[in-house]
N, C-alpha and C positions, 0 to 999 in steps of 0.2 A: 766693824759692827759690835755694839755691845752685847754681852751674853743674854741680857734680858730685854732685847730689842722689842719683842712682841708683847712683853708685859708692860711696857710704859709707852703710853700714847702721848704725842706732843700736844701743846697747848691748843693748837688749832683744832685738832680732832676731839679733844675734850670738850671744847666749846660747842661742838656739833652733835655729839653722841654722849650718852651717859653709860657708864660701865657699871654693870651690876654684878655682884658676885654672891651667888646663893647655892648652897650644896643640896645634893639629894643623895639617897642611899637605896638602891634596889639592886639585886643580884640576878644576872641572867647568864646563859650558856647556849651554846649551839650544837649540842651532841644529840644524835638520835633523831634528826628531823624526819617527820613523816607526813606532813600535811601536803597534799597535792593541790596546787592552785586551781587546776581545771575542774575539780569536783565540787568547789564551793560556790555559794551564791554570788550573784553579781554585786558590784559596790552599790551602796545606798544612793537612791536618787531622790532629790528634794523638789517638790512642787515649786514652780517659780511664780512668785507674786507679780503683780504689775510693776512696771519700771518705776524706780525711785531715783532721787538725785544721788550722785556719788557721795560717798562719805567724805566729809571735809578733810579728815586726817585719819591715817590707818597706822596706828602704832604697831611696830614689828620687831622681833628680836632676831639677831644673827650672831653667828660665832666668827672668830678670827680664823678663816680658813678659805682656801680658794675653791672649796665646795660650794660656796656662795657667789661664785664668779659672776653668774648671770644677774644676780641682785645687784652687785657693784656696777656692772656695766650699765644696767638700766637706770641706776641712780646718776652715775657719772655723765652718761650721754644724754640725760634728759628724756629717756624712753617713758619713765613713769609720768612725768609731766605731760608728754605727748598725748597720753591717754586720760589725762585729767585727774591724775592721782597725786596725793600728797602722802608718800610713805615715809613715815618717821622711823628711822633705824636706830636701835639701841643695842650695844654691843654686851654680849654675855660671855661667860667663860665656857659654857658647855650647854648641851641640849636640854638637860633636866631643869636647870634654873628658868630656862626659856618657858618650858611647859608649866612651871610653877606660876609664872605671870600670866600665862594663858588662863590657867584655873583661876587666878585671882581677879581676872577680868581687866587687866592692865594692858594687855596686848591682844590685838585682833588676829594677827599673823605671827607664826613662829616658823623659823627656818632651822630645822633641827633633825637629828637622826631618827629613824623610825622606832628604835626601842624606847626612848623616853615618851614618844607620842603614844605608843601602845600601852605603856604603863599608866599614862594620864587617863587614857579612855577606860582602862580597867578600874581606875580609881574613881570613875563617874564623872570626870571632867568632860563637859559637853563640847567635844571637839572632834574633827575628822581630818584625815589626810586628803587634801583637795588638789595636790599637784606634786610632782617630783622636782627634784633639783639635780640629782646626780647619783651615781653609783660608783663602786670601787674607791680608789684615792687615798688608802691608808697603807701603812707598812710597819714593820718591825726594824728599827735601827739598832745597832750594837756598837759597843766601844772597840776601838782598834786593839786594845790589850785585854779584852774580855775573855779571849779564848773560844769565842762563839763563832763557828763557821757553819754550823748546821742546826736545824731545830732541836735535835736531841741534846745539844750543848746548853740549852736553856735550863736544864735541870740543876737546881742548886743556886740559880742566879737571882739577882735583884732586878725587878722589871717594873718599869713605870707605865702608867696608863692615864689617859686624861680624866676619866671618872671611873672609878671602881664600880662594877656591878651594873652599870646602866648605859654604857657607851657601846658604839659599834665595835671599838677597839678591844674593849674588855671581853665582849661576846666572842669576837674572833680569836682572841687569846685563849679563852677557855676551850673552844673547839679544837684549836691547833695543839694544845697540850694534851688533851684527851686522845687525839688521834696519835700521839706519839708516846702514850703511856706515861705522861708526867702529870702528877696530881697537882691541880691548882692550889689546894689548900695546904699540902704538906711539902711539895717538892720545890716550890719557887716562893719568893717574897714579893708580892704585888703591892705597889703604892701608887697612890694618886698624886700626879704631879702636873702643873700647869703646862700646857703644850709648848708655850713660848720659851720655857726653861729647859725642855728636853734636849735639844741639840747640845747646848753647852754642858749640861749634866752628863751627857754621854761622852763628850769630849774630855770632861774633867774625870771620868771614872766613877762618879757618884753612883751611877746606876749601870748595870751591865748591859741592859737592853731597855728599849722603850717602844711601845706600840702607839703610833701617832698618826696624824693625818697630814696630808699635803697642805703647805709647802714644806713642812719641817722634815718630811723624809728626804726630799731631794736636797733641801738646805743642808742637812747633816753630811751628806755625801759630797756635795760641792764645796763646802768649807773644810773638808777633810777632818771633820770631827768624829766621824765613825763610818760604818758600812751599812749597807742595806742588806738585811738577812733575808726577808721575804715580804712580798707585797700582798695585800689583802685579797686581790682578785686570784691569787694562787691558792688561798684558803677556801674561799667560796666565790667561784668565778661569777662575774657580773652581779655581785650582791647589791641590794639597795643600800642606800646610806642616807643622805639627807633628803628631806621632803618639805612641802609647805603644809603646815597645820593651821586650820582656821576654826575658830569657834563656831558652834552652830547658830549663834545670834547673828554672826557675820554672814553665814550662808543663807539664813532665812530673810534677814532684814536688808541686806545690801548685795543682792545678787549681781546688780550691774557693776558695782565697784569690784567684785571679784572677777567678773568677766573682763573688765578693763585691765585688772592685774594680770590675768592669765595671757591677754594679748601682749602686754609688755614683756612678760616673762618669756613667752615664746620668741618674740623678736630678739631679746637679749641673748637667749640660749643660742638662737641661730647665729648671732654675731659671734659669740664665743666659739662655736664650732667652725666657723668659716674664717675667723680673724684671729688665730691664736696669738700672734706677736702683738697685735694692738691690744688684746685683752691682757696679756702680760703686763704691758705698759700701764694699763688702767689700774689693775687691781693691785699692783706693787706700789701705788701711790700713797701718800701720807694719810689720806682718809680712809684707807681700807686696810691693806696688809703692811704697808711701811716697810717693805723689803726691797730686793733688787729684782729688776725685770728679767734678768738672766735666770734667777731662781725659779720665778713663775713660769718662764718659757719651758723650763726642764720639768716642772711639776705638772703643768695642765695636761699633757698627753696621758697622764696616769689616771685621769679622772673621766668617767663616762657622764657626759652631760645630757640630760633630757628634761623636758618639761612635763610631757604627758606620760604618766605611768603606763608601761607596757606590761604584757602578761608575766614577763620574767620579774619585773619590778614588783608587781602585786603578789605573785605567788611567793617570791623571796620574802616579802613582808609577813605573809601568813606563816612561813616557816619561823621566822623570829618569834611571832606570837605564840606558836605552838610550844616552842622550847621554853620560853618564859613561863608558860602554864606548867609545863613539865617539872621545872625547877622550883615552883612555888613562889616565883616572883609575882606573878599575877594570879588571880583567883578564878577567872572565868576564861572560857574558850572564845577566841576571837577570830574571825575570818574577814574577807574583803567587804562582807555586807555591813559590818559595823566598824571597820577601820577607815574605809574610803567613802568619800563622796565626789564622784567625778562628773556629775551631771552638768555642772557649769562649764568645766573647762572642755568638755566634749562638744560643747556648743560653738566654741570659738577657736578651736584649733583643728 
């Protein structure tokens, strides 16, 4: 398999999906979390208008990760079509660029991590978290000759992250380093690197460590390119990660389309949970992750899949929002009342 396997899509895939690469720059950390989910208001509820026809096309953005396994399953198995949906999937390099296009009005739905969604809401982008996709599912990989066998060994090392300042991985890294008395700004060198390049870069020794998402964590170990130092659930157990973000226009004008989407998402999520081997075969295909089913079979158990955000997911998102505000990345206080709108998904699941 080529080193840049995940960065080069074959012609079939390019004809089906458009690859957009847009950068963002926001800084976040996870130290000193203090918001308690049970003390904040409930998620926003949106009054429902009368039924309207399903939206003819729903442009949506996703990333190259098995965090979106339920989306790939729903697309591949015709579950979206079963519910009358035409979900148009466009590939992005990270969650921030997805949210930029949500803000620009070119996407109705975004499948992204909660931090870039929080940042977008803080910047006035009219959007809400309307469903979950998964939690956990990331980890730090280290080179075999890096000398890193414990977290304290990261001091003085070169570390790669998918997006500096605004990814789940960078947030987790900041928390981990602080907990181990390592200064993020002074004691390590952190660089943004495309996730598809990370396993090969670790194997070549270009970087000492990389904080990435699945399947690249499992891929690195299975291909003997490096070792797994720590997984994200060891840093913040059962943390929220990717979600479904929708524009308020979508919520207000096309509630029946969203309800159909949630039914499809729930069915696909149930399939992922009950059919891991079949899921591995599906998402490893050329239209999705274009890797090996054996890698996906190893990666999927490290991801917690859910469609309906539970209390742990909601309160975890509030924790991310509180720390982003404490660091000055965002300007306003945010809690579940302005981050989430679960009124529609709660009707159909």
